[in-house]
C-alpha positions in Angstrom: -40.8 -92.8 5.2 -37.8 -94.9 6.3 -34.6 -94.0 4.7 -33.3 -96.3 2.0 -29.9 -97.6 3.0 -27.2 -96.6 0.5 -26.0 -99.2 -1.9 -22.5 -97.8 -2.4 -20.8 -99.9 0.4 -21.6 -103.1 -1.6 -20.5 -101.7 -4.9 -17.3 -100.3 -3.3 -16.7 -103.8 -1.9 -17.0 -105.3 -5.4 -14.9 -102.6 -6.9 -12.1 -103.1 -4.4 -12.3 -106.9 -5.1 -12.0 -106.4 -8.8 -9.1 -104.0 -8.3 -7.2 -106.5 -6.1 -7.8 -109.4 -8.5 -6.6 -107.3 -11.4 -3.5 -106.1 -9.5 -2.7 -109.5 -8.3 -3.0 -111.0 -11.8 -0.7 -108.4 -13.3 1.8 -108.7 -10.5 1.9 -112.5 -10.9 2.4 -112.0 -14.6 5.4 -109.7 -14.0 7.4 -112.7 -12.7 8.2 -114.0 -16.1 9.4 -110.5 -17.2 11.7 -110.2 -14.2 13.1 -113.8 -14.7 13.8 -113.0 -18.4 15.6 -109.8 -17.4 17.7 -111.6 -14.8 18.8 -114.3 -17.4 20.5 -111.5 -19.3 23.1 -111.3 -16.5 24.3 -114.9 -16.9 22.5 -116.5 -14.0 21.0 -120.0 -14.1 17.6 -121.3 -13.0 18.9 -123.0 -9.8 20.7 -119.8 -8.6 17.9 -117.5 -9.6 15.1 -119.3 -7.9 17.3 -119.7 -4.8 17.5 -115.9 -4.5 13.8 -115.5 -5.1 12.9 -118.0 -2.4 15.6 -116.6 0.0 13.9 -113.2 0.0 10.4 -114.7 0.1 10.9 -117.1 3.0 10.6 -114.6 5.9 7.5 -113.1 4.3 5.7 -116.5 4.0 6.9 -117.6 7.5 5.3 -114.4 8.8 2.1 -115.2 6.8 1.9 -118.7 8.3 2.4 -117.3 11.8 -0.2 -114.6 11.3 -2.8 -116.9 9.8 -2.2 -119.5 12.6 -2.5 -117.1 15.5 -5.4 -117.3 18.0 -8.4 -115.2 17.1 -11.0 -114.0 19.6 -9.5 -116.4 22.1 -9.9 -119.3 19.8 -6.8 -121.2 18.9 -6.6 -122.8 15.4 -6.4 -126.5 15.1 -3.0 -127.9 15.7 -1.3 -129.6 12.8 -1.3 -133.4 12.9 1.3 -135.6 11.4 -1.0 -136.1 8.4 -1.3 -132.3 8.1 2.5 -131.9 8.0 2.9 -134.6 5.4 0.2 -132.9 3.3 2.0 -129.5 3.7 5.3 -131.1 2.6 3.7 -132.8 -0.4 1.8 -129.7 -1.5 4.8 -127.4 -0.9 6.9 -129.7 -3.1 4.4 -130.0 -6.0 2.7 -126.6 -5.9 5.5 -124.2 -5.2 8.9 -125.9 -5.4 8.6 -128.1 -8.5 6.1 -125.9 -10.3 8.3 -122.8 -9.7 11.6 -124.5 -10.7 10.2 -126.0 -13.9 8.7 -122.6 -14.8 12.0 -120.8 -14.2 13.9 -123.4 -16.2 11.5 -123.3 -19.1 11.8 -119.5 -19.3 15.4 -119.9 -20.4 14.1 -121.2 -23.7 10.8 -119.6 -24.5 9.2 -116.1 -24.5 7.3 -114.8 -21.5 4.2 -114.6 -23.7 4.2 -118.3 -24.5 5.0 -119.2 -20.9 2.0 -117.3 -19.6 -0.3 -118.8 -22.1 0.8 -122.3 -21.2 0.4 -121.6 -17.5 -3.0 -120.2 -18.1 -4.1 -123.7 -19.2 -4.2 -124.6 -15.5 -8.0 -124.8 -15.2 -8.2 -127.3 -18.1 -5.5 -129.4 -16.3 -7.5 -129.3 -13.1 -10.6 -130.4 -15.0 -8.7 -133.3 -16.6 -7.1 -134.4 -13.2 -10.6 -134.3 -11.6 -11.8 -136.6 -14.4 -8.8 -139.0 -14.0 -8.6 -139.0 -10.1 -12.2 -138.4 -9.0 -14.1 -139.5 -12.1 -15.8 -136.1 -12.4 -17.8 -135.7 -15.6 -16.4 -133.6 -18.4 -19.2 -132.1 -20.6 -18.9 -131.9 -24.4 -18.7 -128.1 -24.2 -15.8 -128.3 -21.8 -14.0 -130.8 -24.0 -14.4 -128.4 -27.0 -13.3 -125.5 -24.9 -10.1 -127.3 -23.8 -9.4 -128.2 -27.4 -9.7 -124.5 -28.4 -7.3 -123.5 -25.6 -4.7 -126.1 -26.5 -5.0 -125.1 -30.2 -4.2 -121.5 -29.2 -1.0 -122.6 -27.4 0.1 -124.8 -30.3 -0.5 -121.9 -32.7 1.9 -119.6 -30.7 4.3 -122.4 -30.1 4.5 -123.3 -33.8 5.4 -119.7 -34.6 7.9 -119.5 -31.8 9.5 -122.8 -32.7 10.4 -121.5 -36.1 12.3 -118.6 -34.5 13.8 -120.4 -31.4 14.5 -123.8 -32.9 14.5 -127.1 -31.0 15.0 -125.4 -27.6 11.5 -124.0 -27.8 10.1 -127.5 -27.5 12.1 -128.2 -24.3 11.0 -124.9 -22.8 7.4 -125.4 -23.6 7.5 -128.9 -22.1 9.1 -127.7 -18.9 6.5 -124.9 -18.5 3.7 -127.4 -19.3 5.1 -129.8 -16.6 5.1 -126.8 -14.2 1.4 -126.2 -15.0 0.7 -129.9 -14.4 2.5 -129.8 -11.0 0.5 -126.8 -9.9 -2.7 -128.4 -11.0 -1.9 -131.4 -8.8 -1.5 -129.0 -5.9 -4.9 -127.4 -6.6 -6.7 -130.8 -6.9 -5.3 -132.2 -3.7 -5.3 -129.0 -1.6 -9.1 -128.7 -1.2 -9.5 -130.7 2.0 -6.4 -129.0 3.6 -7.7 -125.6 2.8 -11.0 -126.4 4.6 -9.0 -127.6 7.7 -6.1 -125.0 7.8 -7.5 -122.1 5.9 -6.1 -120.8 2.6 -3.7 -118.2 4.1 -2.2 -120.6 6.6 -1.7 -123.4 4.0 -0.1 -121.0 1.5 2.2 -119.7 4.1 3.3 -123.1 5.3 3.5 -124.8 1.8 5.4 -121.9 0.3 7.9 -121.9 3.2 8.5 -125.6 2.6 9.2 -124.7 -1.1 11.6 -121.9 -0.1 13.6 -124.3 2.0 13.7 -126.9 -0.8 15.0 -124.3 -3.3 17.7 -123.3 -0.8 18.7 -126.9 -0.3 18.7 -127.5 -4.0 21.2 -124.7 -4.5 23.5 -126.0 -1.7 23.5 -129.5 -3.2 23.9 -128.6 -6.9 26.0 -125.5 -6.9 29.2 -124.3 -5.1 28.8 -121.4 -2.8 30.7 -119.3 -5.2 27.8 -119.5 -7.6 25.9 -117.1 -5.2 28.2 -114.3 -6.4 25.9 -112.8 -9.1 25.5 -109.4 -10.6 23.8 -106.8 -8.4 21.0 -106.5 -10.9 20.1 -110.1 -10.2 19.8 -109.4 -6.5 17.5 -106.5 -7.0 15.4 -108.3 -9.6 15.1 -111.3 -7.2 14.0 -109.0 -4.4 11.4 -107.4 -6.6 10.3 -110.9 -7.7 9.9 -112.2 -4.2 7.9 -109.2 -3.0 6.0 -107.6 -5.8 5.5 -110.8 -8.0 5.3 -113.5 -5.4 4.2 -112.5 -1.9 2.0 -109.4 -2.7 -0.1 -111.2 -5.4 -0.9 -114.0 -3.0 -2.4 -111.6 -0.5 -4.2 -109.6 -3.2 -5.8 -112.6 -4.8 -6.9 -114.0 -1.4 -8.4 -110.7 -0.4 -10.1 -110.5 -3.8 -11.7 -114.0 -3.3 -13.0 -112.8 0.1 -14.7 -109.9 -1.6 -16.0 -111.2 -4.9 -15.6 -115.0 -4.8 -13.3 -117.4 -6.5 -15.2 -117.5 -9.8 -15.1 -113.8 -10.5 -11.5 -113.6 -9.3 -10.5 -116.3 -11.7 -12.3 -114.6 -14.6 -10.6 -111.3 -13.7 -7.3 -113.1 -13.8 -7.7 -113.3 -17.6 -6.0 -109.9 -17.6 -2.8 -111.8 -16.7 -1.7 -113.2 -20.1 -2.5 -109.9 -21.8 -0.4 -108.0 -19.3 2.5 -110.4 -19.8 2.3 -110.0 -23.6 2.2 -106.2 -23.2 5.2 -106.1 -20.8 7.1 -108.6 -23.0 6.7 -106.3 -26.0 7.5 -103.1 -24.1 10.3 -104.3 -21.8 11.8 -107.4 -23.4 11.2 -106.4 -27.1 9.4 -109.7 -27.7 7.5 -109.9 -31.0 3.8 -109.0 -31.3 2.1 -110.4 -34.3 -1.2 -111.9 -35.5 -0.1 -115.4 -34.4 0.3 -114.3 -30.8 -3.0 -112.4 -30.9 -4.9 -115.4 -32.4 -3.4 -117.8 -30.0 -4.2 -115.6 -27.0 -7.8 -115.2 -28.1 -8.2 -119.0 -28.4 -6.6 -119.7 -25.0 -8.5 -117.1 -23.1 -11.8 -118.0 -24.9 -11.3 -121.7 -24.1 -10.4 -121.2 -20.5 -13.3 -118.8 -20.0 -15.7 -121.5 -21.2 -14.1 -124.1 -19.0 -14.4 -122.0 -15.9 -17.8 -120.5 -16.9 -19.4 -123.9 -17.4 -17.4 -125.9 -14.9 -20.0 -125.7 -12.2 -22.2 -128.7 -11.7 -19.6 -131.2 -12.9 -17.6 -131.5 -9.7 -19.5 -134.1 -7.9 
């Protein structure tokens, strides 16, 4: 009888994909914790994001070079003028503006609320698809979105009572960050097909790094770069562990288990942020946060789960 081929290589491929997706989601979530820790040393958003992008720039330039190198004697397509304009636009919206608004908003709200707002991203992509491309939104998806936003409002209402009017400013800034990144996702599809995801991320993020450096030069005196040593080390950790490494891990996870399962595994992100916020930042953990998180995750799960078939 012919030997039955072992099934463990496939299961091990899935297991590694789930592990990469989980690790990438947790690492992404750690960004907010590191930013909140850095703010304790008197640094502002412009200076803090400058240091993060300064350390990240060589890594993303290397990624862009690696993804654009010839493979098996085949040279990737050269970037046209339209491609470069697309890279500039996507770098501005997806990584510069979204990152800066997020850092700014974290000055005023907790890391837990920030992560819940950012996790609304799939609902924003769905809404933009409806507005821009007239893609149909089903009744179930509309209900799921309403549930998600109710969860954020529940946590926000509790936090506004403790933080005061600044909580509204912070929540609006982070929500604007989520909208900016959703715009990037909606318009990046064609460029991903042409350039590949790794190459596009490397180029677009490099553009964002340069923009953050220019922003600092234009808005701050050079003396503002003199910050506490803790800010330098936290920024280095943010650039590597919470910025560059998660990009690679998530992309590798998508190759192994697909975008859908990777996105669903990413639901571990908000939970890890809340846990780290409680343990590291001494942020409150109460029934309002639990209820809001359940609503947000449940709504986003339904949006992503039943989003297929409505994109045409």
